[in-house]
Backbone bond lengths (Angstrom), bond angles and torsions (degrees), N, CA, C in turn:
res aa  C-N    CA-C-N  psi(-1)  N-CA   C-N-CA  omega(-1)  CA-C   N-CA-C  phi
1 M - - - 1.570 - - 1.453 106.23 -
2 S 1.214 123.98 -39.89 1.570 124.52 -176.66 1.459 108.67 -64.38
3 R 1.338 120.25 -38.67 1.475 125.64 179.78 1.538 109.36 -64.83
4 A 1.230 117.43 -39.78 1.510 123.01 178.69 1.495 108.61 -65.77
5 R 1.346 114.07 -42.61 1.514 117.02 -178.16 1.515 111.85 -68.13
6 K 1.272 114.15 -37.25 1.472 122.15 -179.65 1.512 104.49 -66.83
7 F 1.344 122.05 -46.84 1.499 125.80 -174.14 1.503 104.76 -60.73
8 F 1.350 116.67 -51.13 1.460 118.62 -177.86 1.549 114.45 -63.99
9 G 1.249 112.55 -31.20 1.424 119.98 -178.53 1.588 108.85 -66.76
10 E 1.403 113.71 -40.99 1.472 121.70 175.80 1.491 108.49 -61.11
11 L 1.339 119.04 -44.22 1.495 122.46 -178.78 1.526 110.00 -52.62
12 F 1.393 113.49 -42.67 1.480 118.13 -170.66 1.540 101.76 -83.07
13 R 1.310 125.79 -34.57 1.403 122.64 -175.08 1.549 109.92 -75.37
14 R 1.279 119.05 -30.89 1.494 115.96 176.75 1.567 114.35 -96.38
15 K 1.304 110.22 18.47 1.581 116.91 166.12 1.590 110.34 76.66
16 V 1.359 118.14 3.35 1.393 118.36 -178.56 1.519 112.98 -60.86
17 V 1.268 116.85 -38.35 1.422 120.44 179.88 1.527 111.83 -69.10
18 R 1.232 117.86 -41.54 1.490 124.04 177.11 1.498 111.49 -62.72
19 L 1.400 113.46 -39.03 1.417 117.76 177.50 1.591 114.05 -66.35
20 L 1.312 110.61 -40.59 1.477 117.14 -179.36 1.522 110.08 -69.02
21 G 1.328 117.50 -34.89 1.485 127.62 177.61 1.528 106.51 -58.75
22 A 1.404 114.39 -54.73 1.455 115.75 178.78 1.511 114.97 -61.15
23 Y 1.320 115.61 -32.74 1.506 118.17 -179.13 1.464 106.93 -70.22
24 I 1.343 120.08 -43.38 1.491 120.23 -176.66 1.504 112.53 -65.63
25 A 1.391 112.10 -36.82 1.487 114.43 178.62 1.497 113.16 -65.93
26 V 1.320 118.29 -42.22 1.396 127.63 175.25 1.546 113.17 -57.93
27 L 1.306 111.22 -45.50 1.558 122.14 -178.85 1.576 106.23 -61.67
28 W 1.316 111.84 -46.67 1.566 118.82 -170.10 1.576 103.30 -65.81
29 L 1.251 121.53 -41.62 1.511 127.38 -174.28 1.553 103.57 -65.94
30 L 1.336 117.98 -52.46 1.487 123.50 -179.86 1.590 110.81 -55.34
31 L 1.349 115.66 -42.76 1.457 117.97 -179.07 1.385 110.38 -63.10
32 Q 1.370 115.61 -49.29 1.395 119.87 176.38 1.456 117.41 -46.34
33 G 1.353 111.03 -48.99 1.505 119.68 -177.75 1.558 107.13 -61.02
34 F 1.404 111.13 -50.32 1.490 114.69 -178.17 1.490 112.99 -57.66
35 A 1.365 117.32 -38.71 1.456 122.09 177.72 1.517 113.58 -60.08
36 S 1.226 115.10 -32.54 1.591 120.95 176.92 1.405 112.34 -80.48
37 L 1.368 117.13 -38.35 1.455 123.65 -174.73 1.530 114.58 -79.18
38 F 1.298 115.92 -43.19 1.511 119.51 -170.30 1.529 108.43 -64.13
39 P 1.284 128.11 -40.07 1.496 118.62 -179.61 1.455 111.19 -67.28
40 V 1.344 122.35 -28.57 1.424 124.37 172.17 1.414 120.18 -58.85
41 I 1.354 112.84 -45.30 1.455 121.44 -179.62 1.579 112.71 -96.20
42 G 1.236 117.66 7.45 1.464 122.53 172.73 1.380 117.02 78.00
43 V 1.311 122.66 20.99 1.471 126.23 174.20 1.522 112.51 -70.30
44 P 1.341 121.26 130.56 1.464 124.35 -179.99 1.458 113.22 -54.47
45 E 1.236 118.55 149.98 1.575 121.62 -179.58 1.519 109.27 -67.06
46 W 1.351 119.90 -26.83 1.402 122.20 -175.58 1.547 108.81 -63.71
47 V 1.392 116.95 -34.79 1.470 117.02 -173.69 1.552 105.88 -63.91
48 L 1.356 121.46 -39.76 1.421 123.11 179.51 1.511 108.85 -62.46
49 Q 1.327 121.17 -45.64 1.380 121.85 176.01 1.444 116.95 -54.17
50 A 1.381 111.01 -44.79 1.498 119.63 176.13 1.564 110.77 -60.01
51 L 1.361 118.64 -39.62 1.424 119.84 -177.37 1.552 107.25 -67.67
52 I 1.329 119.38 -37.33 1.482 121.33 177.55 1.612 111.06 -65.74
53 V 1.250 113.88 -42.54 1.459 119.29 176.36 1.581 112.81 -55.49
54 V 1.350 115.85 -51.29 1.357 124.24 179.49 1.435 111.76 -66.77
55 G 1.313 121.45 -45.39 1.445 122.41 176.62 1.500 115.52 -57.39
56 V 1.277 114.58 -45.19 1.483 120.53 -179.35 1.602 106.67 -69.87
57 A 1.335 121.60 -42.76 1.423 117.79 -177.44 1.508 112.22 -67.87
58 A 1.233 119.34 -21.60 1.485 125.82 176.58 1.494 111.72 -69.50
59 I 1.265 120.26 -17.41 1.488 121.98 -174.90 1.571 111.78 -64.66
60 P 1.328 119.59 -52.14 1.520 117.61 -179.41 1.659 110.47 -61.88
61 F 1.275 116.39 -39.58 1.453 123.19 177.39 1.592 110.20 -57.91
62 L 1.348 113.19 -49.12 1.494 118.90 176.88 1.592 109.77 -59.47
63 A 1.288 116.58 -44.64 1.464 116.60 -179.09 1.467 114.48 -67.12
64 L 1.373 117.40 -33.77 1.470 121.98 172.51 1.482 111.18 -57.87
65 F 1.402 118.84 -59.04 1.281 124.05 -178.48 1.536 116.93 -59.86
66 S 1.265 115.55 -31.18 1.434 124.27 177.77 1.502 109.09 -64.95
67 W 1.380 113.18 -50.12 1.432 120.52 175.86 1.489 116.41 -62.04
68 K 1.344 117.69 -50.78 1.447 121.55 -175.47 1.462 112.14 -73.00
69 Y 1.336 120.21 -40.36 1.529 116.45 -167.19 1.689 102.73 -116.69
70 D 1.282 118.71 21.27 1.462 121.03 170.57 1.431 111.39 53.68
71 I 1.363 121.11 43.23 1.466 120.28 -179.23 1.543 106.94 -93.27
72 V 1.315 108.62 126.14 1.520 117.88 174.81 1.505 106.41 -141.32
73 P 1.415 114.06 154.76 1.518 114.88 175.63 1.544 112.79 -64.71
74 P 1.257 122.18 153.52 1.446 127.28 -174.57 1.588 110.89 -53.31
75 Q 1.388 112.57 -35.72 1.462 111.64 -177.42 1.447 115.31 -77.70
76 L 1.314 119.73 -8.21 1.485 121.49 174.19 1.549 106.91 -91.39
77 V 1.322 115.14 82.29 1.362 116.79 -179.95 1.515 109.11 -77.48
78 R 1.327 116.08 138.41 1.462 123.73 178.36 1.519 105.91 -78.75
79 D 1.479 112.07 141.84 1.486 120.88 173.42 1.449 108.74 -78.04
80 S 1.293 112.06 168.89 1.543 115.63 -175.98 1.604 110.38 -67.09
81 E 1.343 114.35 -36.83 1.588 115.06 176.23 1.475 112.04 -60.48
82 D 1.370 120.13 -33.57 1.454 120.65 -178.64 1.465 111.28 -73.76
83 V 1.361 113.85 -40.47 1.507 113.93 177.74 1.525 111.56 -68.59
84 A 1.335 116.47 -35.65 1.497 119.08 179.05 1.519 112.25 -67.63
85 A 1.305 113.86 -32.32 1.515 113.44 176.46 1.397 113.85 -71.28
86 M 1.321 119.35 -21.31 1.533 120.60 178.41 1.429 110.78 -80.55
87 N 1.369 121.51 -21.63 1.330 121.40 -175.20 1.518 109.90 -127.00
88 P 1.324 126.28 76.59 1.477 125.67 -176.20 1.455 114.25 -65.55
89 G 1.341 114.95 -29.79 1.448 117.39 -177.37 1.596 111.57 -68.20
90 L 1.259 116.54 -29.88 1.509 117.91 174.15 1.572 110.78 -72.61
91 N 1.281 113.92 -38.78 1.545 114.78 171.60 1.486 111.10 -54.32
92 W 1.421 114.62 -51.45 1.448 116.59 177.72 1.510 114.41 -47.88
93 A 1.321 113.29 -47.32 1.607 117.64 179.71 1.438 109.40 -65.21
94 R 1.320 123.23 -41.91 1.415 122.68 -177.79 1.515 117.78 -61.32
95 V 1.367 112.34 -32.87 1.481 115.24 176.16 1.511 109.92 -68.44
96 R 1.249 120.83 -32.06 1.555 126.65 -176.82 1.505 114.09 -85.94
97 H 1.293 112.56 -21.24 1.476 115.90 -169.41 1.586 113.75 -63.90
98 D 1.268 117.18 126.40 1.526 122.32 178.02 1.504 110.36 -97.01
99 V 1.302 112.98 98.09 1.415 120.60 -179.57 1.494 115.85 -60.29
100 R 1.338 113.90 -37.74 1.448 115.94 -175.00 1.503 115.54 -64.99
101 E 1.299 114.76 -40.40 1.513 118.88 -177.86 1.494 111.69 -111.09
102 A 1.270 118.67 19.20 1.464 121.75 -175.58 1.524 115.60 -67.58
103 G 1.417 111.48 -39.07 1.494 116.27 -165.63 1.569 109.63 60.07
104 H 1.288 116.38 -136.26 1.477 118.24 -179.35 1.587 112.67 -154.08
105 V 1.138 118.48 165.35 1.469 124.71 170.41 1.521 108.40 -118.77
106 L 1.333 111.63 141.61 1.452 123.73 175.19 1.507 107.56 -103.28
107 L 1.300 121.73 114.86 1.465 123.91 -176.96 1.523 110.64 -112.95
108 K 1.344 117.42 141.83 1.439 121.77 178.40 1.586 101.74 -134.50
109 W 1.401 105.73 137.74 1.459 113.86 -179.21 1.592 109.64 -160.16
110 Q 1.282 111.65 161.68 1.492 120.24 -178.08 1.488 109.63 -98.25
111 S 1.283 116.29 138.12 1.504 123.43 172.74 1.624 106.05 -134.10
112 E 1.296 116.99 -178.63 1.448 121.99 175.74 1.478 112.82 -65.26
113 A 1.425 113.13 -23.71 1.497 116.69 174.84 1.496 117.20 -79.51
114 G 1.280 113.00 -7.37 1.553 117.21 -176.60 1.496 111.35 124.58
115 T 1.314 114.75 -151.97 1.502 125.65 177.36 1.493 110.10 -85.48
116 N 1.327 117.45 129.94 1.538 123.33 -176.51 1.609 101.85 -114.16
117 E 1.235 111.13 146.09 1.434 122.87 174.35 1.513 112.82 -146.55
118 K 1.369 118.22 119.67 1.441 119.58 -176.01 1.590 112.59 -151.92
119 R 1.336 114.67 141.69 1.455 116.69 175.15 1.509 111.03 -89.79
120 F 1.356 118.44 145.23 1.376 121.92 -178.33 1.577 105.70 -128.77
121 F 1.264 115.20 133.01 1.501 125.68 178.93 1.464 110.99 -107.52
122 Q 1.374 116.59 -13.84 1.500 123.19 -178.72 1.484 109.17 -121.37
123 P 1.361 121.02 165.32 1.350 123.69 -177.83 1.574 115.56 -49.89
124 V 1.240 119.07 144.45 1.546 120.96 -176.54 1.414 112.08 -119.19
125 S 1.430 114.99 128.02 1.439 121.71 176.04 1.524 111.00 -100.39
126 I 1.282 115.35 130.37 1.445 123.38 -178.26 1.505 109.84 -118.07
127 G 1.371 115.75 132.36 1.488 116.86 175.96 1.528 111.69 172.15
128 R 1.273 117.71 -176.32 1.457 123.80 -171.22 1.524 110.37 -77.24
129 E 1.377 120.49 -31.06 1.412 121.76 -175.15 1.466 112.18 -71.45
130 A 1.382 116.24 155.81 1.367 122.80 -168.37 1.587 112.46 -77.45
131 H 1.331 116.72 -16.48 1.457 120.24 177.17 1.540 117.60 -90.43
132 N 1.339 111.86 7.82 1.580 116.17 172.39 1.519 109.03 -79.61
133 D 1.316 118.80 159.52 1.449 121.91 -179.26 1.489 106.92 -66.50
134 I 1.312 115.98 -37.85 1.411 122.14 179.86 1.564 108.67 -121.33
135 E 1.363 122.17 115.16 1.331 125.74 -178.31 1.435 111.72 -103.63
136 L 1.456 115.07 120.74 1.465 119.41 -178.01 1.575 102.81 -117.36
137 S 1.444 106.08 106.77 1.478 111.49 -179.06 1.490 109.37 -82.57
138 D 1.335 112.60 85.28 1.477 121.13 179.88 1.539 107.62 -144.88
139 T 1.336 121.38 128.65 1.387 122.92 177.77 1.484 117.26 -60.27
140 R 1.341 117.90 -15.83 1.449 121.01 177.75 1.522 112.72 -81.96
141 V 1.347 111.52 -8.00 1.499 120.34 -175.37 1.596 104.54 -99.13
142 S 1.317 114.03 133.09 1.493 119.03 176.40 1.531 110.10 -73.88
143 R 1.336 111.36 163.72 1.555 116.39 -178.90 1.578 109.02 -59.03
144 H 1.204 115.08 -42.26 1.605 123.41 174.91 1.487 103.85 -129.66
145 H 1.255 112.56 96.56 1.589 120.49 -173.10 1.490 110.45 -86.53
146 A 1.329 119.33 -57.07 1.402 123.39 -172.50 1.512 114.48 -152.08
147 V 1.353 119.34 158.97 1.446 123.66 172.94 1.534 111.19 -126.03
148 L 1.257 117.37 150.99 1.447 124.89 170.30 1.505 113.27 -113.64
149 W 1.189 123.23 138.68 1.546 127.51 -177.92 1.488 109.94 -155.83
150 A 1.297 112.07 160.40 1.530 119.01 -179.36 1.566 105.41 -111.64
151 E 1.354 112.81 140.29 1.400 120.35 175.30 1.520 107.15 -154.92
152 D 1.352 114.03 141.59 1.491 121.14 -177.84 1.469 111.66 49.26
153 G 1.370 116.56 43.72 1.469 120.04 178.44 1.419 120.19 74.93
154 N 1.361 118.26 3.55 1.462 123.02 -178.88 1.534 111.41 -130.13
155 W 1.298 113.59 150.68 1.437 120.87 175.59 1.473 110.80 -88.58
156 H 1.372 118.45 141.77 1.439 122.88 -178.00 1.541 105.99 -129.25
157 V 1.411 113.24 163.65 1.416 120.47 170.42 1.582 108.38 -122.16
158 R 1.321 119.86 140.26 1.407 121.14 175.52 1.512 109.78 -124.01
159 D 1.294 119.20 126.46 1.505 123.31 174.86 1.533 106.20 -80.99
160 L 1.328 116.66 129.26 1.462 120.40 -173.87 1.578 110.78 -98.47
161 E 1.328 106.95 50.92 1.544 114.52 178.43 1.483 110.96 57.09
162 S 1.313 114.87 41.37 1.561 122.31 -177.94 1.607 103.46 -69.47
163 G 1.434 106.56 160.12 1.443 111.29 -177.50 1.532 113.75 -74.09
164 N 1.426 120.03 -29.06 1.376 118.30 -176.94 1.601 114.69 -118.27
165 G 1.263 114.69 11.08 1.494 119.84 168.52 1.548 113.25 85.69
166 T 1.326 113.59 158.89 1.442 123.62 173.47 1.514 105.76 -110.34
167 F 1.311 116.10 141.96 1.512 119.58 177.18 1.525 113.00 -134.38
168 I 1.270 114.57 139.91 1.448 123.16 170.91 1.478 107.97 -96.43
169 G 1.377 113.97 105.35 1.541 112.52 -165.11 1.444 107.01 71.74
170 Y 1.328 110.29 -124.17 1.503 119.75 174.34 1.460 117.40 -112.18
171 S 1.417 115.93 10.26 1.402 123.40 179.71 1.508 111.32 -95.33
172 K 1.256 120.42 120.60 1.486 125.02 -172.76 1.546 107.36 -75.16
173 V 1.315 110.22 135.07 1.469 120.46 176.74 1.563 112.96 -78.20
174 A 1.312 121.55 117.66 1.387 128.45 175.68 1.554 110.55 -89.74
175 G 1.193 119.78 91.35 1.427 123.08 -173.63 1.520 114.87 77.97
176 S 1.369 117.69 -90.62 1.417 118.54 175.91 1.528 108.77 -135.31
177 A 1.372 110.75 160.87 1.524 116.83 -174.61 1.454 108.49 -151.16
178 L 1.308 118.45 151.79 1.457 130.63 174.20 1.534 106.67 -68.40
179 L 1.240 116.01 139.62 1.552 120.20 174.33 1.487 103.74 -94.51
180 P 1.415 112.82 134.84 1.517 115.33 173.64 1.638 100.92 -81.18
181 Q 1.345 108.92 175.18 1.448 121.41 -176.48 1.528 112.44 -54.91
182 A 1.393 114.83 -36.21 1.411 119.86 179.41 1.590 104.88 -144.75
183 C 1.304 114.88 139.26 1.487 115.86 179.58 1.545 108.93 -167.47
184 T 1.289 113.91 174.51 1.410 118.34 172.57 1.556 110.70 -120.85
185 L 1.304 115.35 123.89 1.411 121.73 175.15 1.444 115.32 -86.70
186 R 1.315 123.05 124.31 1.473 123.96 178.69 1.566 108.95 -110.80
187 F 1.298 112.21 141.76 1.543 117.26 179.49 1.421 102.99 -118.13
188 H 1.365 118.00 96.12 1.455 130.34 -171.44 1.607 100.04 91.71
189 A 1.306 112.92 143.76 1.515 118.93 -176.30 1.441 116.34 -51.93
190 A 1.545 115.01 -34.82 1.407 122.85 -178.49 1.491 107.58 -117.22
191 G 1.386 120.30 18.84 1.478 118.12 -174.20 1.504 113.30 -95.51
192 P 1.273 115.79 -162.12 1.474 121.06 -169.01 1.561 107.30 -68.42
193 T 1.266 117.98 159.64 1.553 120.80 -174.98 1.583 109.35 -127.90
194 V 1.351 114.33 160.05 1.326 122.08 177.21 1.479 108.67 -135.35
195 E 1.383 123.85 118.21 1.462 124.60 -177.59 1.540 108.82 -82.03
196 V 1.297 114.43 129.61 1.490 120.85 -173.12 1.587 105.94 -114.54
197 F 1.387 111.10 135.41 1.529 115.43 173.24 1.542 99.98 -135.23
198 V 1.361 112.03 123.57 1.471 118.15 -177.51 1.573 109.57 -96.07
199 A 1.308 116.25 130.31 1.429 122.03 177.61 1.511 107.10 -122.66
200 K 1.389 118.50 101.69 1.386 121.61 -175.17 1.567 109.76 -75.59
201 S 1.365 110.82 161.25 1.570 113.28 176.66 1.573 106.47 -66.50
202 E 1.373 112.27 163.54 1.471 120.79 179.14 1.517 109.65 -60.22
203 K 1.306 119.36 -43.92 1.416 126.30 -177.28 1.567 107.41 -60.37
204 T 1.318 116.60 -44.55 1.539 119.31 177.06 1.528 109.04 -62.04
205 Q 1.430 119.71 -42.41 1.397 119.17 -172.57 1.437 109.21 -70.85
206 V 1.366 121.60 -36.66 1.474 123.00 -175.65 1.580 105.83 -70.21
207 G 1.366 115.87 -43.05 1.455 115.41 -172.06 1.518 108.67 -71.89
């Protein structure tokens, strides 16, 4: 009973139920319109019945894709707790991140839009999913592949038990590793890369 309650709780929390509710409402309105229109234009009754069957049959597939690929309508904005639950590795990094002595990292990477360059002062999530800070649309990259964070005045990278590993240059990261001042992170030995340039805070540089 507790498993069923937890499962349905997840359906509500991840907006799957709300998405299905919106889909069913739209489907109902469309079918009502078709039911009024089809007799006027001479469409056979079996066409409407077929549309009903197809529309209903699509519900479990829509639920599955919404659950697995985090598909929700744009107006169903996820709250911070929901996003946080989807990326526990980023939460782990946020707890350890030292804001006062962090400085920042300048990251450069390639995407379908071209070359990207951005400074980050907070922990950085890298992976294939769209809600990562850096999205790498490559099947060799895990959904949540790695995180960067600052601790004790230095920036670090942690591999989130990815399928193909995280590499500094060509050296595989075992768990976590200190980031040098400049390096290339690889996600899979021959996968996409992110150029990293560490700029420590003035306090850290002087000390």
